N, C-alpha and C positions, 0 to 999 in steps of 0.2 A: 399358702402362696398369696402374697399381697397384690392388690390391684392398684395401679396408679390412677390417680384422679386427674382428669384433663386440666391443664393449666388454664386459669380464667384470665390471666394477665396478658395473654397473647392477643393484642389488638391488631386488627388487620392493617391499618395504615402505618403502624410503627416503623418497621424496617423499610418498607417501600418509601415512606416519606424521607427517612434519613438518607437512603440511597439516592433519592431524587435531588436532595440538597447537595449531596456529594457530586452528582453528575453536573449540577449547575456550577459548582466550584471548578470542576475540571474543564468545563466548556469555557469558563472565564479565563482559565490558564491558557487555553488554546489561542485566545486572542493575543496573549503575550508571547507565547513560544512559537506559534505557527504564523509568523508574519513574513512579508516578502523579504525583509532584510536577513532573516535567519534561514528560511527554507530556500536553499540554493544548491548549486552543483557540488559534487564531491571533490572535484579538482579545483584548485585555487592558484592564484598568482603568488609566487614565492619571492623572487628577486629578479633583478635585471642588471646588466652591465652595458652602459653606464647606469648607475642607480637612480632611482626616483629622487628628483630634487638635487642631484649631484652636479658637479661642474668639471669639465675637462678642457685641456688646453689645445688639443689637436683635433682636426676634423675626424668625425666618426664615420667609418665605413661599415663596421660590423657591430651589431647590437645583439646581445644574448639575453633571452628571456627564459626563466626557469619556472615551471609549474609544479605543484605538489603531487599531481597525478598525471596519468596519460591524457593527452589532449590532441584534438584534430582541428587544424585551421578550417574555418568556414567563413562564408560571407566575404567581408573586406579583408579578412585575415590580419595582416600587419601593414599599417600605413603610417607615414610620418607627415608632420606639418612643419615646413621650414619657416624661418623668421620672415621670409618674404610672403607668407600666406599661401604657399603652393603645397597641395597635397601630393606627396611623392610616394610611389609604390616601390617596394624592394625589387632588386633584380634576381634575388635568389633567397629561398627559405629552406633550410636544411635541419634535420634532426636525426639522431640515431636511436633514441629511446622514447620518442613522443613526449618527453618531459622537458628537455633542454632544446631550445630552438635558436639557431643562428640565422639572423636576418641581415643580409648584405645590401647596402645601398650604393648606387653609382649614378651621379657623383656623390661624394661623401657629404654628410650633414655637417653644417658649420654656420657661423655667422650670428649666433645668439641662442635664444631659447627654442628648443626643439620639442615638439609634441609627438608622442607615440601612442597609437591605439591598436589594440589587439582584439580579435574575436575568434574564439575557439569553442569546441564542445568537448565535454568529458567523455570517458569511455562508455558511460551509460546514456550518452546523447544529450545530457543536460547542458544548456548553453551558458557560457560565461564570457564576459567581455570587460575590458577595463582600459585605462589610459594613464599615462604618466608623462612627466616632462623633465628634461635636464638641459643644462646650458653648455654650449660650446664656445669658448672664448676666442678661438681662431676664426678669422674672417673666411667667408665662402670664397674659394678660389675659382670655381666654375659656376656660372649661372645654371640653374635647373631648367632644362628644356620644358617649354609649355606642353609638349606632347606627353610628358611624364605625369601630368596632372590627372588625378582621378576626377570624375564629375563631382561638382560641388554637392549635389544632393546625396552622395554616398556618405557624407559626414554631416548630414542635416544642415547644410548651408542655407542661408536665406535665399529666397527666390531671386531670379534675375531682375536686374534693374531695367530702367527705361531703354538703355542702349542694347539690351538683349544679352549682356554678359553677366555671368553669375558672380556675385560678390564673394570675395575670399572670406572663409570663416575665421573668426578670431580664435586665439589660442584657448580661451575659456570655453567657447562653443565646441571646439574640437575635443577638448578633454572631458566634456560632459557626456556621460554614458546614459543612454536611454534604458531605464530599468523595466520598461513595459515589455513583456514577452507573451504575446497572444498564444503562441504555440505552447508555452509552459502552462498557461491557464487551461487551455483545452485538454492538454495531457492530464493535468491534475483532476479535472472533472471526470474525464473518462476513467482514470485510474480508480477514483472513489466509487463510481458506479460499478465498475467491473469487480473490484475487490469485495464489495458488499455481496454481489452476485456469487462470487467464488466461495466466500465464507459460509453464507447461508445455503447456497445451492448444493455444494458438495456435502455439507453436513446433513442437510435434509435427505439427500440421496442415500448416505450411509445409514441414517436413522430409519428410513422406510424399509431398507433392505435387511436390517438386523433387529430392530427393536419394536417397530410398530405392529400391533395386532389390534384390529378393530373391524368395524363394519366395512362392507365392500365399498360403499360410496365414500367413506372416510379415507380409506387407503388410496382410492383413485384420486381424491381431491388433493392429497399430499403429493402424489406423483405429478399431477397437473401443475402444482406449485413448483416442483423441481424443473419441469419443462419450461415454465415461465422464467425461472431464474437462470436457466441455461441461455435463454434468449437475452436476458439482462447482461450476462457475462459477455456475450458476443457483441452486443450494442456498445457496452462500456469500452471494450477493447477496440472497437472500430473508432470510437471517438478519440481514444488515446492514440491510436495509430495516426490519425490526422494531426494531432498535436506534436508527436515526436517527429513526424515528417517535416513539419514546419520548423521545429527546433533545429533539426539537422540540415535545413535548406535542401531537403530532398523532395522530389515529386512523389505523388501518391503511388505511382507505379514502381518507384525505386526505394521507397521508405523501408521496405522489408529487408533491405541489404544491411541495415544497421542492427546491432544487437537488440536495442529496445524495440525497433520496428518488427523484428522477427519474433520477439516475445509476444507482442500484441497479436500478430498473425496466428501464432499457436493458440492464443486464448480465443480468438474469433472462431477458428476451426473447432476447438474443444468445446466451446459453448454451443455451437450448432450441433455437434455430435451428441452432447448431453441432452439437448432438447429433442432432437429427432429420434434418438435411440429409445428414449422413454415414451415418445409418442407412439412408436410402433408397438411397444410392449403393452401400453394401455389399451390400444385398439383390439388387442387379442385377449384382453382380460386375464392376464397371467396372475391369478391369485390362488392361494392354497389354504386349506384349513390349518389351524394351529395344531401341532402334533406334540409339543412339549412345553413345559413350564419353565420360566426363567430361573436362573441360579441366583444365589445370594452373594452380593459383593458390597463392600463398604467404600464410600468415597466422600470427600468433603464438598463436592460440587452440589450446588443447590438443585441441580437437575437429577440428583441421585439420592435415593432414600432406601434404607435397608428393607429387605423382605421381612414383613412382620407376620408371616405365616397366613396371610390372607389369600385364600384360593379364589380363582376367577368364578364369578357368579354364573350359574347356568344360564344359557342363552336360549331364546325361543328359536324354533326352526326357521322362522322367516327373518331372523336377525342374527345370522351366523358370524362368528369371529373368524376373520381371514387374515392372511399375510401375503406379501408380494415377494416373489423370488425372481431375480434376473435370470434369463436363459440366453441361448445362443443368439436370439434375435435382438438382444440388448447390447450387442458388441459396439455399436456406435457410441452409446453413452459411456461404456467402459473405456474405450479408446479416447473419447473426449476428455474424460477425467484425467487420464494419464497425460494428455497433451497440455491440459490446464496446469497441472503440477509442474511439468517440465518447462513451461514457459518462464517460470521464476528463476531458471538457471541463467537467463539472458538479460535480466535487468536489475536495477538497484545495486546494492553493494556486492552482489554476487560477482559482478564483472569488474569491480574496482577495488576490492579489498580482500586480503587473505589468499590462501591457496584455493584456487577457483573450484576444482573438483570437490574438495571437502566442503567448501561453502555451499556449493550447489546441492550436495546431499543433505546437509543440515537444513538448508532452506526448504527443501522438499518435505522433510519431516515436519518442520515447523508449520508450513502451510497446510499440509494434510491434517495434522493433529489439531491445529487451531480451527480448521473448518469443521472437523468432526465435533469438537466441543461447542463452538459457537452455533453452527447450524443445528446441531442436535438439541441444544437448549431452546433456541428460537422455535424450532418445529414442535418440540414438546409443549411449550407454552401455548402455541397456536392450537394444538390438538386438545389440550385441557380446556381452553376457553371455548372451543367449538362444542365440546361435549357438554360444558356447563350451560351454554346458551340454548342448546337443543334439548336440555333436560334429559340427557341420556345417562346411563350408568357410567360413573367416572372411571372405575378400574385404574386409578392413578398409581397405586402401589405396584401392581404388576407391570405397568407401563414403564415407570422409572427404573425398576429393578432390571428390566431387560437392557436398558441403556447403561446401567451402572458400570459394567466391566469395561466397555468401550470408553466411557467418559473418564474413568480412572486412568486408563492407559494414555488417553489423549492429553489429559491435564499434565501428567508427569512428562510426557514428550514435549509439550509446549514449553514447560519450565526449563528442561534440560537443553533442548535445541535453542531456545531463546538465549539462555546464558552463554552457550558456546558461540552463537552468532555475535553477541556483544563482545566477547573476547576476541573474535577474529576481526571485528571492525574497529574497535577502539584500541589505540596504541598505548594509552595509559588510563588509569582510573580517573584522573583529573578531567578527562574529556567528557565524562558523564555530565559535568556541569559547565564545561568550557566550550562545548561544541553544540550546534543546533541538533545534530543527531542524538547526542547524549541527553539533551534536555527533553526531546520528544520521547526518547526511550523511557526516561523516568516518568513522564506523564502516562505513557502506555502501561508501565509497570504498576503505577498507582491504580489505574482503572482495573487491571487484572486482579490486584489485591482486593479491591472493593467487591468484585464478583466472587472472590473466594470467601470473603467475610459473609456474604449471603449464604454460601454453602455451609459455613460453620454454624450460622444461626439455625439453619434447618437441622443440622446434624445434632446439635447439643440442646436445642430448645423445642423445636417443632416436632422432631421425631419422637421423643418420649411421650408427648401428648397424643400423637397419632397412634402410638402403640396401645394406649389406653382406650382410645375412641376413634377407630379408623374411619367411621362414617360421619364424624362430626362436621356439620356444615361450616362452622366457624373455622375449624382447622383446615378444611379443604379450601376455604376462601383465602386463608393465610398462605397456603401452599401456592395458590395461583399468583398471589402478590409477589412472593419471594422469587418464584421461577421467572415471572415477568420482569421483575427488577434486574435479575441476573442477565436475562436476554437483552434488555436495553443497555446494560453496562457493556456487554460483550460486543454489541453493535457499535458502541462508542469506541471500543478498542480497535475494531476493524477500520473505523473512520480515521483514527489517529495513525494506524499503520499505513494507510494510503499516503499520508504526508511523510511518514518516516522513510519511505522508499526514496523520496526526493530530497531528503535533508542532507546537509553537508556534515561530514564526519571530521 
């Protein structure tokens, strides 16, 4: 029987440095792909009658505006600027499908170039606004009553003059759309914080409940980390709630009535439940001795390494190996997890694209599987580094093998669910490069691919060396580097995902 010699060309910085360079390239791409011009609402302006820049010979009483998706008028809704510089509101706005809007004006619009501004929000509460102009060659037959005018400040008019009367806005001023959206910025920040908490928190929860075996203080420390992450989820969702309320022109007390607002409320409650449920369990010290050894499973994840027949080293009586098992007292954390996953039924493309029940189910699988993979890898990296710094027995092989079956299933589920979601959202293959959502999806896919490359490196190069020398300090150092590199890449994936939810398809 031949014995393999450990590879001596496995340098610790090798893969980690290459992945760091790759992360830098991807971050640079974020500046190009994730800019304010491309990250916008899913609903967009499609057409109008009269058309933008068009010309008609008769006074216009009825204007039709068509959007690409469902929209709800908010704020100023639909207003017109007459050639006399008067801001005129419609007498009626009607729609039968929330996509085609009929806007009626009385008196009819005439007498030259007419400006139209609209302000709506998409089904997922993302705001969109725009403006266009057309020309009416017929003279105005009836002067527009001054009482029909909207306040000049509603269209960013200049301040009142010395006489105390507001100056009429010019057509150029009227057609200029303010792209600054404070609510959108707040919602994006909250979404980023909350999504990172969801991905790492739920994954760490699954990891500690299924794979972690260690010292009592180590298990408790991971559980405390999950508790903190539950709080992060709640705080991030609360910030996002403020943002989506401002976007939808809702008060904080009524923001929950919109689909995105309701989603953030579910995440707030779920985050609190995750934190409080685990807090109660920790205080009662629910830990148990390890009763069985992990099974052997193969996977390409960098967090998964085959069992190489290395048995757990005997432990001293004062340093027992324990595990944590949720019990009936953990029900708040379990309910919180369910609420967090269910929250994704009510925001993003789930409410604007495809058959909603199917999209909601696929999205749930994608979120849960992604969290198990991301949070499991991040938690494993933290545990490995903690043991290394404390100079405790690493027991790395038995640790990663326990996580292997879950990681393999999670990785397969992420790929399958992600592919199906892309199919539901994109109307054609060309939208991968022709829409902001498609471009960001390609960026996310590239990051996932790099994380999988780290797994392939472990499987085909590091693993054979570990089989020959499981206790090699150099190889264990290399393992820490590759698992850490994968964790960093997956956190980057979650960051991109936060923008993907808000990107236009």
